[in-house]
Structures are given as structure tokens and as C-alpha cells.
ZAMARGU-4260 file (C-alpha; in steps of 0.2 Angstrom, whole numbers, plus 5000, padded with zeros to 4 digits):
<rodrens>
0) 5568/5634/5586 | 5553/5626/5596 | 5540/5629/5583 | 5552/5620/5571 | 5555/5606/5582
5) 5537/5604/5585 | 5533/5605/5566 | 5544/5591/5562 | 5538/5579/5576 | 5521/5585/5570
10) 5524/5580/5552 | 5533/5563/5558 | 5516/5558/5568 | 5506/5564/5553 | 5517/5551/5542
15) 5516/5538/5556 | 5497/5539/5555 | 5493/5539/5536 | 5508/5527/5534 | 5495/5515/5525
20) 5490/5527/5512 | 5507/5531/5509 | 5510/5517/5493 | 5494/5526/5486 | 5501/5544/5487
25) 5517/5538/5480 | 5511/5528/5465 | 5498/5543/5462 | 5512/5555/5463 | 5524/5544/5451
30) 5509/5543/5438 | 5507/5562/5439 | 5526/5564/5436 | 5527/5553/5422 | 5511/5561/5411
35) 5515/5579/5416 | 5526/5583/5399 | 5513/5578/5391 | 5501/5588/5398 | 5512/5603/5396
40) 5516/5599/5378 | 5499/5598/5372 | 5494/5614/5383 | 5509/5625/5378 | 5513/5618/5359
45) 5496/5613/5353 | 5485/5626/5364 | 5475/5616/5372 | 5466/5621/5387 | 5475/5613/5401
50) 5458/5605/5408 | 5455/5597/5391 | 5474/5591/5390 | 5471/5583/5405 | 5457/5574/5401
55) 5465/5569/5385 | 5480/5563/5391 | 5473/5551/5403 | 5461/5544/5390 | 5473/5540/5378
60) 5484/5532/5393 | 5468/5522/5397 | 5467/5515/5379 | 5483/5513/5377 | 5486/5503/5394
65) 5469/5492/5390 | 5477/5487/5373 | 5495/5484/5379 | 5486/5474/5391 | 5476/5464/5380
70) 5490/5461/5367 | 5503/5456/5383 | 5490/5443/5390 | 5487/5435/5375 | 5506/5433/5372
75) 5508/5427/5390 | 5494/5415/5389 | 5502/5406/5372 | 5520/5407/5381 | 5511/5398/5395
80) 5504/5386/5384 | 5521/5383/5374 | 5528/5379/5393 | 5517/5365/5395 | 5514/5364/5413
85) 5509/5346/5413 | 5525/5342/5405 | 5533/5352/5416 | 5527/5344/5431 | 5532/5326/5423
90) 5549/5334/5420 | 5552/5338/5438 | 5544/5321/5444 | 5557/5313/5432 | 5571/5322/5437
95) 5568/5320/5456 | 5567/5301/5452 | 5584/5301/5445 | 5592/5313/5459 | 5582/5300/5472
100) 5590/5286/5463 | 5607/5291/5463 | 5606/5295/5481 | 5604/5281/5491 | 5620/5282/5498
105) 5629/5298/5505 | 5647/5299/5510 | 5650/5312/5525 | 5667/5313/5532 | 5672/5297/5528
110) 5656/5288/5534 | 5642/5282/5522 | 5626/5284/5526 | 5612/5273/5520 | 5597/5286/5516
115) 5586/5276/5505 | 5574/5272/5520 | 5571/5289/5522 | 5570/5291/5502 | 5558/5277/5499
120) 5542/5285/5503 | 5548/5300/5495 | 5550/5289/5478 | 5535/5278/5481 | 5525/5293/5480
125) 5533/5301/5465 | 5529/5284/5456 | 5513/5286/5460 | 5514/5272/5473 | 5511/5282/5488
130) 5493/5287/5486 | 5483/5288/5505 | 5471/5271/5505 | 5454/5277/5503 | 5450/5268/5520
135) 5456/5254/5532 | 5450/5239/5520 | 5452/5249/5503 | 5435/5252/5503 | 5426/5268/5496
140) 5422/5282/5508 | 5405/5287/5511 | 5402/5306/5507 | 5389/5314/5519 | 5378/5329/5518
145) 5391/5336/5531 | 5407/5332/5520 | 5396/5342/5505 | 5393/5357/5517 | 5409/5357/5523
150) 5415/5358/5503 | 5403/5370/5499 | 5407/5383/5514 | 5425/5382/5510 | 5419/5385/5491
155) 5410/5399/5497 | 5422/5407/5507 | 5437/5406/5494 | 5423/5416/5482 | 5420/5430/5492
160) 5440/5432/5497 | 5442/5432/5478 | 5428/5445/5476 | 5434/5455/5492 | 5452/5457/5483
165) 5445/5462/5466 | 5435/5474/5474 | 5449/5480/5485 | 5460/5483/5469 | 5447/5490/5458
170) 5446/5505/5472 | 5462/5506/5475 | 5466/5509/5457 | 5452/5521/5455 | 5457/5532/5471
175) 5478/5531/5464 | 5470/5537/5447 | 5459/5552/5454 | 5473/5557/5466 | 5486/5557/5451
180) 5472/5567/5441 | 5470/5581/5454 | 5489/5582/5458 | 5491/5586/5438 | 5475/5598/5438
185) 5482/5608/5454 | 5502/5606/5450 | 5504/5625/5447 | 5496/5630/5464 | 5507/5617/5472
190) 5522/5625/5465 | 5516/5642/5470 | 5513/5637/5487 | 5532/5631/5488 | 5539/5646/5480
195) 5529/5655/5493 | 5537/5645/5507 | 5556/5651/5501 | 5564/5664/5512 | 5567/5680/5503
200) 5584/5679/5495 | 5584/5660/5493 | 5573/5660/5478 | 5589/5656/5465 | 5596/5643/5476
205) 5577/5635/5477 | 5575/5635/5458 | 5592/5627/5457 | 5589/5614/5470 | 5572/5609/5463
210) 5579/5607/5445 | 5593/5597/5450 | 5579/5585/5460 | 5569/5587/5445 | 5583/5581/5434
215) 5587/5566/5446 | 5569/5559/5444 | 5565/5563/5426 | 5582/5554/5421 | 5579/5539/5432
220) 5561/5535/5429 | 5562/5537/5410 | 5578/5532/5409 | 5572/5515/5420 | 5558/5511/5410
225) 5567/5512/5391 | 5582/5500/5400 | 5567/5488/5406 | 5560/5490/5388 | 5576/5486/5381
230) 5583/5474/5393 | 5567/5463/5390 | 5567/5463/5372 | 5584/5458/5371 | 5579/5443/5382
235) 5564/5437/5372 | 5574/5439/5356 | 5589/5429/5363 | 5579/5415/5371 | 5569/5413/5355
240) 5583/5410/5344 | 5591/5397/5357 | 5573/5389/5356 | 5567/5393/5375 | 5549/5387/5377
245) 5539/5403/5384 | 5554/5416/5379 | 5539/5431/5378 | 5535/5427/5395 | 5553/5426/5401
250) 5557/5444/5393 | 5541/5451/5401 | 5547/5444/5420 | 5562/5454/5413 | 5552/5470/5409
255) 5544/5471/5426 | 5557/5465/5438 | 5572/5476/5429 | 5565/5491/5437 | 5571/5484/5453
260) 5590/5489/5452 | 5602/5477/5454 | 5592/5462/5461 | 5578/5463/5449 | 5587/5455/5436
265) 5594/5441/5446 | 5577/5437/5450 | 5570/5438/5433 | 5583/5426/5427 | 5577/5412/5441
270) 5563/5407/5430 | 5571/5405/5413 | 5584/5394/5418 | 5571/5382/5428 | 5561/5382/5411
275) 5578/5376/5401 | 5581/5365/5415 | 5565/5356/5415 | 5558/5357/5396 | 5574/5359/5387
280) 5574/5367/5369 | 5565/5367/5353 | 5579/5372/5342 | 5592/5360/5346 | 5588/5342/5347
285) 5603/5332/5355 | 5607/5345/5369 | 5605/5341/5387 | 5594/5350/5398 | 5606/5353/5409
290) 5620/5362/5395 | 5605/5371/5389 | 5601/5378/5405 | 5619/5384/5407 | 5616/5392/5390
295) 5600/5401/5396 | 5611/5407/5409 | 5626/5415/5400 | 5611/5422/5390 | 5604/5433/5406
300) 5623/5436/5410 | 5627/5444/5394 | 5610/5453/5392 | 5613/5459/5412 | 5630/5464/5408
305) 5625/5474/5391 | 5611/5485/5402 | 5623/5489/5416 | 5639/5494/5406 | 5630/5501/5390
310) 5611/5504/5388 | 5607/5511/5407 | 5621/5525/5407 | 5616/5529/5389 | 5597/5530/5393
315) 5599/5538/5412 | 5614/5547/5410 | 5624/5554/5427 | 5609/5561/5436 | 5609/5546/5448
320) 5627/5540/5451 | 5627/5531/5468 | 5638/5518/5473 | 5632/5498/5473 | 5635/5497/5491
325) 5621/5512/5495 | 5609/5505/5482 | 5609/5489/5489 | 5606/5496/5508 | 5592/5506/5499
330) 5582/5493/5490 | 5583/5482/5507 | 5575/5497/5518 | 5565/5502/5504 | 5557/5483/5502
335) 5554/5483/5521 | 5547/5500/5521 | 5535/5500/5505 | 5537/5484/5496 | 5541/5482/5480
340) 5537/5500/5476 | 5548/5505/5490 | 5561/5497/5481 | 5557/5504/5464 | 5558/5520/5471
345) 5572/5520/5484 | 5588/5525/5472 | 5578/5542/5466 | 5575/5546/5485 | 5592/5543/5490
350) 5597/5552/5477 | 5586/5567/5481 | 5593/5565/5499 | 5611/5567/5493 | 5606/5584/5483
355) 5598/5592/5499 | 5612/5586/5512 | 5626/5592/5500 | 5616/5610/5499 | 5615/5609/5518
360) 5631/5607/5521 | 5638/5620/5510 | 5628/5631/5517 | 5633/5627/5534 | 5651/5629/5532
365) 5650/5644/5520 | 5655/5636/5504 | 5646/5639/5486 | 5633/5625/5484 | 5635/5627/5464
370) 5654/5626/5461 | 5652/5621/5444 | 5642/5635/5441 | 5656/5647/5447 | 5668/5639/5436
375) 5656/5641/5421 | 5652/5660/5426 | 5672/5664/5429 | 5678/5658/5413 | 5680/5672/5399
380) 5669/5669/5384 | 5680/5668/5367 | 5676/5683/5356 | 5665/5680/5340 | 5675/5678/5324
385) 5671/5696/5317 | 5679/5704/5334 | 5693/5693/5332 | 5696/5697/5313 | 5695/5716/5318
390) 5706/5715/5333 | 5720/5705/5319 | 5718/5719/5305 | 5719/5733/5319
</rodrens>
């Protein structure tokens, strides 16, 4: 017991020390898990050596990622040009001016408050009248060598920061891919090592528990990918149909954020509704922007309800069956611990913990941890038709 407690404490200490690299390890494990079926299929069905299957799979994934990235980047740029950022800024400015014009007096608890003095500076700035004077007399400020040095020093610092960020991203990506490759290459050794750890007599339980956990992760990860793609395509098609500028960009945002359960689709709807409110529709000439924004919000609500009640249950099955409150708490904890990656993995981690706790609790109270298997085994098998006919004739 003392040794077990010491090992647990040591494991927690190691996790705390290496907490900075845990996101890279989690992402590498996720990539290795998603690509493992393709490597096994190529190795077993096509009789390709495992090392060659590994190389071919990762090369194909790299080529597909680059090709899809180029296509998505070009489509996103086209959507951004449709949005017309200059027109969007002008639309926001005009909308704020209208709000300020209508908000000169505010009635609060029966008292009328004049807020024109507060809003006039903002109104002047929006109308272009609030520019800061060049100097006290309106003449041009003289730019000295010190000003230029300060300007170029700031630019140089910005360039260094951007280059450092790019190098850090490239290094993290390279390390993540290499760790994923090594995980796939040594997966058999990891399985054999885990099998040797299982105490004698518990091999069957370990296999059943491992298959249930694998089912949770397989159904959730692949189901979430398919679910996000279908939802993004529906959003893109519906917004393109009603004439929202940048419809493809809104669909792409939905694909990314829909990977986060519950709150992801809500966050993905915000830019679409704002774009509708600011720029309006290109399909209906006489529709007010506010009405169009409500129409776009209704489209998001319908699509999200479809994916939650029709698409998700069909593509994800019942492997991950958690209550909404549990999912929300898990998302908050995952977001605080691991950021976006933590929120993405929170649901399968909770479902995995549920399976382990169920098994341990059943063992502690001497209950069968697999009651569904016992019921299946206890049911008598139906005799084949030939045996039934022979019994009837006898």
C-alpha cells in the first residue's frame, strides 16, 4: 500500500513538472490514434510492411493537408473580399451614429438624463471631427531622428516577435508529428507492456475495459469530425442561399468551433449574425439589416438543433452519453487546464473516467462489471431451422 501511494504521488509530481509539454503529447496521441486504423488496414489488407505503411500514411496526410489548406485559404480570402472590411467599418460607424442620435436623452426610473455632453466627443470622432490637432497652432510636427529610431525600433521588435512566433509554431508542429510517428511505430510494444502490467486473472476484464474505452474515443473523435463537417456544409449552403457575404468563411468557422461541444456552435454563430447586421444581404434588396440578422440567427438555431438532435446521435452513437451539466463542467475545467485542446478532449476523458469508475465500483461491491454480457450469455440460443423441423416431424 505504501509503495502504491508513493508511485501515485511520484506520477502526479512528474505530470506537474511536465505540464508544459502535455498539450503536445495529447495532440500527438490524438493524431496517432486517428491515423492508426489506416496504418493497420494498409499493413493487414494490402500486406505492406508496417514501416512502409507508416511512411505512406503520413505522407498522404501531409499532401492532403497542404492541398486542403491551400483550397481553404483561397476560399477564405475570397470570402473576406466579399465581406469588404472597409464597408463593414463604415457600416459600424453609421450604425453607431444612428444609435448616438437616438440616445440623446435616457429615461431612468422616471428621471430624464441628458447624455449629449458625454456622447458628443464620440459623435465628433465618428464624424471625423475629433482628429487630434497636429500641434497647438495647427502646424506640422517636425519628425526628428529620435522619432525615426523609435519607429524603426518598434518595427524591428515586431518583426522579431513574429519570426519567433513562426519558429515556435514550426518547432512545436515538427515535434508533435515526430512524437505521433514514434507512437504509431511502437504501438505494439505499448500494448504488450500494458498487457504485462495486468494482474493474472484479470486479462479478460482488461480486454473488455480497453475495448469499451477504445469505442468511446473512436466514436467520439470520428463522429465529431463528421458532425462538424456536415454542420459546416449546412451553414455554408444556407447562408449562401440567403445571400450573406462571406458564407464560406462562416461555414469554415462553424467546422472549427463545432468541435467544441455545446458552446462551440454558439460562438460560431456570432460572426455570422454580426456580418448580417452590418452588411446585410445580397439576395433580397428590400430587407432591413436587422431583419436579416434575425433570419441568419434563425438559420444557425435550426442547423444547430439539427446537428444536436439528428446528425450527432447518428454519427456518434451512444458511446458518449453524458448529461449536459456534466459536459458543461468538463468543458470549463478542460478550457482552464488545456485551453481549446483541453475543451476538445474533455468529453472523451470524462467518458473514459466513467467507464473506469464503473468497473472499479462493481469490483469493490462484488458485482458483475459486465451485466449486459451475462444477460446475453444466459439467453438460450434458438435452434436452427433444420433441428426445429426434425423435432416437429419426430
